[in-house]
C-alpha positions in Angstrom: 145.2 139.2 164.8 145.2 140.5 161.1 146.6 137.0 160.1 144.1 134.8 162.0 141.3 137.1 160.7 142.2 136.5 156.9 142.7 132.9 157.7 138.8 132.3 159.4 137.5 135.0 156.1 139.4 132.6 153.9 137.7 129.5 155.4 133.9 131.0 155.7 134.2 132.1 152.1 135.0 129.0 150.5 132.8 127.1 148.3 130.5 124.4 149.5 131.1 121.0 147.3 128.4 119.8 144.9 126.2 123.2 144.5 124.2 123.7 142.1 121.8 126.5 141.3 118.6 125.7 140.5 118.0 128.4 138.1 121.3 129.9 136.7 120.3 133.5 135.5 119.5 134.0 131.1 123.1 136.3 130.9 121.5 138.6 128.1 118.0 139.0 129.7 119.6 140.1 133.5 121.8 142.4 131.5 119.2 144.0 129.5 116.7 144.2 132.6 118.9 145.6 134.9 118.4 149.4 136.1 120.9 151.4 138.4 119.3 150.9 142.2 118.0 147.4 141.3 119.1 145.3 144.3 120.7 141.8 143.1 120.1 138.9 146.0 122.4 136.0 145.3 121.5 132.4 147.2 125.4 131.8 147.8 127.4 128.4 148.2 130.1 129.1 151.0 130.4 128.2 154.5 129.0 131.6 155.4 126.1 132.1 152.9 124.5 128.6 154.2 124.7 130.1 158.0 123.3 133.2 156.8 120.4 131.3 154.8 120.0 129.3 158.2 119.9 132.9 160.5 117.4 134.3 157.8 115.2 131.0 156.6 115.4 132.1 153.5 117.3 131.5 150.1 119.4 134.8 149.7 122.5 134.9 151.5 124.2 137.9 150.0 123.3 141.4 148.2 124.7 143.4 145.3 122.9 147.2 143.9 123.4 147.2 140.1 124.8 151.0 139.5 126.0 150.8 135.9 129.2 150.5 134.1 131.7 152.2 136.7 134.5 154.5 135.1 138.0 153.3 135.3 136.9 149.5 136.6 137.3 146.7 134.6 137.7 143.0 134.0 141.0 141.6 131.8 138.7 141.1 129.1 137.2 144.3 129.3 133.7 143.8 130.4 133.1 146.6 132.8 131.9 146.4 136.6 128.7 147.6 137.0 127.7 146.0 140.8 128.7 147.3 144.1 128.9 144.8 147.0 130.2 144.5 150.4 132.0 141.1 150.7 133.5 138.9 153.9 137.0 139.9 154.1 137.2 142.1 150.8 135.4 144.9 152.1 133.0 147.1 149.2 134.2 146.3 146.0 132.2 146.9 142.1 131.9 144.1 140.2 131.0 142.7 136.7 127.5 141.3 136.2 129.3 137.7 134.9 130.6 136.8 138.3 126.8 135.7 139.3 126.5 134.0 136.0 126.2 130.5 137.2 124.0 131.4 140.5 120.6 131.6 141.3 119.6 135.1 141.6 116.7 137.7 142.2 115.9 140.8 140.7 114.7 143.5 143.5 113.2 147.1 142.2 112.5 149.9 144.3 109.2 151.2 142.8 108.1 154.7 142.3 112.1 155.6 143.2 112.3 159.2 141.3 115.5 159.8 139.6 117.1 162.2 141.7 116.5 159.7 144.7 118.1 156.8 142.3 121.0 158.9 141.8 121.6 159.5 145.7 121.2 156.1 146.1 123.7 155.0 143.6 126.1 158.0 144.7 125.9 156.7 147.9 127.2 153.2 146.8 129.8 154.5 144.7 131.0 156.8 147.9 131.4 153.4 150.0 133.6 151.6 147.5 137.0 150.6 149.2 135.6 150.7 153.0 137.7 147.6 154.5 135.9 144.8 156.3 138.3 144.5 159.6 139.1 141.2 159.7 140.9 141.8 163.1 137.4 141.4 164.6 137.3 137.9 164.7 134.8 138.0 167.5 132.2 139.2 164.6 132.9 136.5 162.1 132.8 133.5 164.9 129.2 133.6 164.9 128.8 132.4 161.4 131.8 129.0 162.3 128.8 126.8 163.8 125.5 127.2 162.8 124.2 126.0 166.3 120.1 126.0 166.9 118.9 129.8 167.1 115.9 130.5 168.7 113.9 132.6 166.0 114.1 135.7 167.8 117.6 136.0 167.8 118.4 135.1 164.8 118.2 138.5 163.2 120.2 139.5 165.9 123.0 137.1 164.8 123.2 138.5 161.4 122.9 142.3 163.0 126.3 141.4 165.4 129.1 143.9 164.9 131.2 146.6 166.3 129.2 149.3 164.4 131.9 150.9 163.3 131.4 153.1 159.7 134.6 151.8 158.1 133.0 148.3 158.5 129.9 146.6 156.7 128.1 143.9 155.4 126.2 143.4 152.1 122.7 144.4 153.1 123.8 147.1 155.9 125.4 148.9 152.7 122.5 148.9 150.8 119.5 149.3 153.3 121.9 152.4 153.9 121.6 153.8 150.5 117.8 153.9 150.6 117.8 155.3 154.1 119.9 158.1 152.8 116.4 159.1 151.1 114.1 157.3 153.2 112.8 155.1 150.7 111.4 152.1 152.8 112.4 148.7 152.9 110.5 147.0 155.7 109.7 149.5 158.5 108.2 149.4 161.6 104.8 150.3 161.5 103.1 151.8 164.8 99.3 153.4 165.3 99.1 157.6 166.1 97.1 157.1 168.6 94.4 159.8 167.5 91.1 159.5 166.2 92.5 158.8 162.7 94.3 156.0 163.6 97.1 157.0 161.4 99.8 154.8 160.8 103.4 156.4 161.3 106.3 154.8 159.9 109.6 154.3 161.5 112.9 153.1 159.2 114.6 150.1 160.6 118.3 150.2 161.7 119.9 150.0 159.1 122.3 146.7 160.6 118.9 145.0 161.2 118.5 144.4 157.3 119.0 140.9 155.9 118.8 139.9 152.2 115.6 138.5 152.1 113.9 141.6 153.1 114.5 143.4 149.7 112.2 140.0 148.7 109.4 140.7 151.2 109.3 144.1 151.3 105.9 145.5 149.6 108.0 148.4 148.2 110.5 146.4 145.7 109.2 144.6 142.7 110.9 141.3 141.9 111.8 141.7 138.1 111.6 138.2 135.9 114.3 139.0 133.3 112.9 136.5 131.1 109.9 137.8 131.3 110.6 141.6 130.5 112.3 140.6 127.1 109.7 138.9 126.2 108.0 135.3 126.7 106.2 133.6 124.5 105.4 129.9 125.7 104.6 129.0 122.2 108.1 129.0 120.8 109.6 126.8 123.8 111.0 123.6 122.1 110.1 120.1 124.1 111.6 117.2 124.4 108.9 114.9 123.5 107.9 117.1 121.2 107.9 115.1 118.0 108.4 117.6 115.7 111.7 118.5 117.9 112.5 115.1 118.1 111.8 114.9 113.9 114.3 118.1 113.5 116.9 116.8 115.6 117.4 113.3 113.7 117.2 115.5 110.2 120.0 117.7 111.5 
């Protein structure tokens, strides 16, 4: 079962040929804009990514958290690992920011998260590094093999399928658990209390029901645009049909 599960995981994680990100990020601007506990959503290009995007009707198929430089973990070139993520077939791992240099990404930031709670969220991610993805549970991965038509009301349940064991996790589940640990909302279920004030009561959804797109849809996470954060002046842009720019190009 280990061998079969490993084979299925490898096949699902294989890149799809011909994929090109619509807007790859400015690496320097992205690195400068990030803060610990920021969630990075990724438009993946693997087979499993395509199915997740279908099931969630979203651009985003993967989520990672920026936690800052991780002691003792870096690439062979000396780049520090600054991300924690859960990957199919790998489990919870750390990664450098350059891993997504060529990917379409979005940064979602929890608004108003206090410094102590931010530290707890990051610590939760650190504590789970090394958790395995149990490839022996092949049936848990088979749902990603064939993207058959699935009624809208069942799609989120398809994402949430799994054994529920604490040693297994997927990307959005891990991050949802981290925010749940400090009772920070993502997309809570809201019910009226029934009293005269009609006060709303928030109920935290089960972490297994969260998908990457929920951090984008959440009213409690701000979308951070690194290019704008760095300082953007449209007047400084050079357009191809600008006569002055064309003349400068000929002169050079």
